[in-house]
N, C-alpha and C positions, 0 to 999 in steps of 0.2 A: 414230876418233880417234887408236885406236893410230898409225896409216900418218903423220896431218897432224901428229900433238904427240911424234911419236917416242917414244911413251913404251911401256911393255908389255900386253899383252891387259887382264891383272889390274887393271891399274891406268887401266887406256881404262873396264872394267867399273865399279870404281868412281865413276868422275865419272859415268856413264853413270846408273847410278843415283843419284848424288847429285841430279842434274838432274831427273829423276823426281819426287823425292821434293820437290825445292821448288818445282816447277812443279806438283806435286799439291797437295802441302799449305799452301804457301807464299802463290802468286801466284794460285793454282788455275787455273792456263792448260789443264793436263791434268788431267784423270779417267781414273782406272782402268779399266775396262771390264768385265774378267775375266782370268784369268790369261792374262798377258804381252800384254794387249792391251792400250790405252791412245787414249782419244779428247780433242779438244778443247771445251770448257766451252761458249766460243763459235765457234758455224760461221764465222764469219771469217775465223778464223785457219786454218779447213780451208780454207776457198774460196780464198785468197789461196797457201796453199801445194801447192793443188792446180793454182791460173795457175801460177806461177812453175817447179813442178816438169815442167809440161805446156811450157814455155817451154825450159826444164834441157836437156827431151831432144828438141827440137823438134817436135814432136807439139801444136802448140795449136793451130795453125788446122786442121788436118785433124778432133782430137776436138771443136772447137768448131761446125765447118758440120755435125758429126753430131748436134749436141745444140741447135741453132738455138733447136727449141719443145719444150726440155725447160727448166718453170720452175727445177727444180733446180739447172741451170747459168749461171741468168743472172747470177747474181752472180760467176761462176767468169769468165764472157768479161768482164763489165764489169773486173773487176779485172785481167785480162789483156792488156787493150789498155790499160789506166794503166798497166801494166807496161810492154809496150811502147814507148809516150809518154813516163813521165818518168821510170823506171827504168831500160831499155834506150838509152831517147834514140833510137828509129827510127823517124823522125816517119812517115818511109816508108811504113814496114809497119805502122804503122798505122793509113795510108790507104787502101792496097789492104785491111786487113782489113774496115775499115767500108765504103768499098764494095763489098765482095764481097759481106758483110752484107746492106747496101739491094739490092743486083741477085739475090739468093740465088733462087733458085724450088726448090721441091720438085719432084719425078718422081713416077710412079706413082701409087699408090695415096692417097700421103700429098698428092698434087698441089691438089686442094681448099683445103688450108690456105694457100694463098697466094691465094687469096678472101677468106676470113673463116677466122681471125683476123686472117689478114697481120702474126703476131707480127712478122715478121722487121722491118717498118718502126718500129716500136715500139721493136724493141733496136738497131737502127741510129742511130735519134735518145738513147737512153742510151747507147748508145758513143760519139757526136758531145759530147753532155755530158761524160765523163769524157776523152776526150783534146782537149775544148779546142781552143786556139789551131794545135796543131799539124796538124790540118786545115786543107787549103785553104778560105778563104770560099766557093770555089764549091761546095765536096761539100757544106762547114756550108749553106748555101742553098736546094740541091737536098734533101738530107732534113727541114730545116725544113720545105718546099714539103709533099714524101711525106707526115713525121708531121702533118700540118696534117690532110688530107683525111684520115688513118687517124682522128684526130681527131673530127672532125666524121662519120665514118661509125659509130663506136663508141659503147656505151649509156656513159649515165655513170660507173656505178663501173667499168667496164672501163682509162678514160680515165683516171678521178683516178689511181689509185695511181703511172700514168707520169709523170700531170706534176708532183705531187706531190712526185716524184724532182726531174724537170728542174727544177723552180722550184727548188731549190737550188745552179743552176749557171749560169752566166753565159751558155747556151746557152741559155736561158728568154726573153729577148730575141728569139729571132728567131722564136721561136715565137710568142711576146703580137702581135709586130705582125704578123703574118697573120692569127690569131685577131681580134685588131681587123676587119682588113677582110670577115673574113666577118661581122661582128654586121650587115653591110649585106646581105646573102644574100637572096633571092628567097625561100628557104624557110623558114620560121616554126622548125622541126624543126634546122635545120643553125644560125639564128641564137641560140637556147636554147642548143645544145648549146655556142659561141661560147662564149657569157656565163659558162657552167658551167664551164668549162675554163678562163677566165679566170681566176676563183676559187679552182680547183683549182693553177692559174700561179701565184696568189698576188702577181699582175700590176695593180700600185700604180697603175702606169704608165697601165693602159687604164679609173680611175674616171672620167674623164671621158668618155671615147666609153660606157660601160656607161649613166653618166647619159643 
């Protein structure tokens, strides 16, 4: 503050203290967690600023790949891709990152994660939903196909949460058409999962096919 506003350190300190007071008492964005420690009341603020901070430090992709299978980082990654596409307006960077997640392979002792739960495939679908039309259509289609196979291989309780999020986005239409085709699968379990997935997706256009 002192440097940017060209004010004295004492004035900057007073401004900062006033901000913390207002943020804590009036808007309740920040809460005091202890002596000289503050935290965000809503985790989304922390996750967004984590993503923005990593972009500012040019460390987003590096840290994101390290934490692909960490559920605490999922929102940071999703917000980070949205930041790339919508704030920084870097669609090519967003494409490279999402494609990198789709093709990611763990190594060493973590290699079994590539088989199950294959979380990077579900995460790629969530990222594609957040990036929207900034991704090329062929990549969107590939991610939708990969994600649909993931849905049909996963128990309903695991796939349902991801489908509910995707159902709120335009990417849902890519997945819904593939799930409708799976209603004709030879395996009863896959037909059942496809039907339940369409329900979790709230794909109203699939009602005739379901009937």
